[in-house]
N, C-alpha and C positions, 0 to 999 in steps of 0.2 A: 504494500500500500504506500502511495506517495502522500506527502503532506502539503495541503494547500497553504497552511501558515508558513511553512518553510519557503514555499515558492513566492509568497507575497513579501517575505522579508528581503527578497532580492530587489525590491523596489519597483517591480513591474505592475502595470495595470492589466489584469487578466480579462479575457473575453469569454463569456458564457454563451449558451445557445439561445434559440428563439422559441417560437410557439410550437407546441406538440398537438394539442387538441385540434387546432385549425387544420393541420395537415392530415390528421387521422380522418377527419370528416371529408376532406378533399379526396382521400384515397378510398372512401367508401364506408366509413363508420357511420351507422345510422343513428338517428336520435333514439335514445333509450337503450342503445346497445352498450355493453360493457367494454370500455377502452382497454382495460387490462387483459381481457380475454384474448385480445389480438396478439399478445405475447406468445400465445400457444397456437392460435389458429391462423394468424396472418404475420408470421415472424418476418418475412422478407420486407413487407411494407413498413413495419416498425423500424427495421434495420435501415431502410432507405432514408427515413427521417433523421435518424441519428448520424448516418454517414454524411448527409447533406450539410450538417452544421460543422462537422469535422473538416470537410472539404472547403467550407467557407472560411476556415481559419480559427474556429473557436478553440480555446484552451481546455474547455470542459463541456460535457453534455450531461443532461439529466436522464432519467429513466421513465419509461411509460408505466408508472406505478402510483401516480398522484392519488387515485381513489382506491388504492390497494389494501386498505385496512379491513379487518374482519367486519366491522360495522357497515362499511360501504358495500363490500362484496356480497354480504348477506342479502341485500336487496335484489341482487341478480341471481341468487341461488348458488353462489360460489364461495361461501364461507369456508368450506373444506379445502379450497384451492389457494388460500392466501399465500402460503409459503411458496408453492409452485409458481404462481403467476408473478410474484415479486422477484423471485430468484431468476426467472426467465427474463424479466425486464432488465435486470442488471447485466445478465449475460449478453443480451443483445447490444446494450450500450457499450459494454466492455469490448465486444468484438469490433464495433465501429471506432472506438477510441484508441485501440491498440494499447501499447505500454507507455506511450509518451504523452497521453492526454488524461485528464481527470474525468472520473465518472461520479456524479452526485446522485445518490439514491433519493428519489422524490417521495416525500410523505406529505399528503395534504390533510386538511381537516376532515373529521368524520361527519360533520353536520349535526351531531348530537350535542345537546346542551346539558352540561353538568348541573347548572342552576335549576333546570326543569326536571332533574332526576331521570333524564332519558337514558343515561348510562352512568355507571359508577367510575370513580377514579381508577380503581383496580382493573376494571374492564378496559378502560382506555389504555392504561399502562401496558397491560398484557398484549393487547392488540398491536400497539405500536412496536413493542419489543419483537413480536413475531415478524412483523414486516421488516424491521431494521436488520434482524439476523439474516433473513432471506436475501436482502439487498447486499449485505456484506459478503455472504457466501457466493453470490452471483458475480462479485467483482467490484462493488462500489468502493471508492476511495474515501468518501465522506457521505454523510446523510444531510439532505436539505429538507427541513421541515418548513413548508411554504404555504403562502396564501392564508395565513392564520388571522383570526380576528379576536379570539379570546385568549387572554393571558394564561388562564388556568390550563386549558387544553394544550397550548403551545409548550408550557413548561413541563407538563407530563410527557409529551412527545419527546422533548429534548432529553429528559432524564431517562426515559425508556430506551431511546436510541443509544445514548452515551453509555449507560450501564450495561447494555446487552451486547454492544459491539466494540466499544473503546475507540470508535472512529471520531474524527473531528465533526462537529455539528454546525451546520448553517441554519439560521432561522429567519424567515422573512414574513412580514405582516402586510396586509393590504389596507391602504388608507384612502379615504375619500375626503374632499374638502367640504366642510359644513357651510351653512349660510353665514356663520360668523367668521369664515375664512380660516378655520382651524382644520388640521388634518386629524381624522379619527377613523378607527375601524368601525364596523357595523355594531360592535359591542361597546363602543365609546372610548377605546384605548388610543392614546396619542403616541406619536413616535418617541417622545421623551420618556414616556412611561414604560416602554418595553425594554429599555437598555439594561438596567441593572437586574431586572427579573430574569431576562434571558441569559445573561452572563452567569448569574447565580445558579441557574438550572443546568448550565454546562455548555452553552453555545459559545463558540470561539469566533464566529462570523455572524453578523446580523444584518438586517436590511429590509427592503421593501420590494414587493412585486405586484404586478397586475394593477388594475384600477386607474392608473395614471399613465400619461405619456412622459417622455424624458424631461420636458420643461418643469412639470410639477414635482418630479422626483428630486430636483435640486433642492427645493425647500425642505423636503423630508430628510434628505441627507444632512442638511444644515442643522436640523433639530436634533438628530442623533449625535452629531459632532459637538453640539453644545453640552451634552452630558458626558460623552467619552471621546477624547481627542485621538485615540489610538486604535480602538477596536476595528478590525477590517469590516468594511461595509460592502454588501452585494446589492445590486439593483437589477431587477428584471422588469423593464418598463414595457407597457403596451405601445403599439405603433400609433400613438395618439389616442384621444378620447373617441370611443366608437360612435358612429352614426348609423341609424337604422333607416335604410332606404329600400323601399319596395320589398319589405320583408327580409332583407339581407343586412347583416352587420358588416359595416365597412370601417376599416381603420385607416385614417387619412394620412398618417405620417410616412413620408417616403424614406428610403434608405439615406438619401442625401440630407434630408432635414434632421433625421436622427443623429447622423454623424456630426452635423454642424453643432449640435448641442453637447456632444460628448466632452469636449474640453472643459465646459462649465461644470459638468457633473463630476469630473475628476478633480477640478479645483475645489469643489464643495467638500470632497473627501471620499468619493466612491473608489473602491479598490478592485471590484469585480463588476463588470457591466455586461448585461445580456438583454434579451427581449422576452416578452410574454405575448399575450394575445395579439394576433395580427402581424407579428414580426416574422420575417422570412430569412432564408439563407442569404439573400441579397442585403438585407438589413445588417446581418452579422458581418458580412464581408465588408460593408461600408464602415462598420465600427472598428474592425481590425485595421483598416487603412488609416482611419482617423487617429487611432491610438498610436500606431507605428510612426505616423508622420509627426505626432506631438513629441 
């Protein structure tokens, strides 16, 4: 296993990958179909997505395991395949990444609320631990707990992944700007509030993904840097704020527009930059060029 922290200590700004769900649907994933099942049934298609980002110059790629928790997979009838599908997700990304790129095992939120007693802390912990162990066995170098909105669930996921694998843990939250011009998650958590809690839980890299384009991410990174001047920050931004046109979701930010904002994001304090919804290999290729030129 390689160390992301050691790589960042060299002073480089690293580039991550872009959207996965967007391309799974373009390749034929139907609404209501389980994306993680494709790791077993449509392996070549999943591999093609991973390879496209490596070919674009990304230093790391995630895995097709965002909804791979027992709680999520149970809705599809695949609770007994959690380990298999997560391990396969990591093996696919590992094949694409080779030995000289990083693989981050993706763990997303369950959608269950602790405060509503829809799930217990122990069930959350055990489920995340199974997922993380499978991702490690499949070849993940680190675990990325992503798109979180609740601090309690995020901290449980971090602890479960850290304690069950010993890998470095990345954790990102999704923020939206409120009418009072503050950034908050749907559970009311601010960028400033996540920092110390995530570090205490065991995360060594934190940040934000989804929900916003690159321009908005600059303010979020500034807020995190106000609390901690040194912790590495990862940003996976959307290709702009989505527009809904004729029943289709359009992300307006071009690769060139995204690349133009990249220097400001680095100056704000971002250490790892990639994309989320709507971003393509062309966006990642433009990021790579902008960072190398800088």
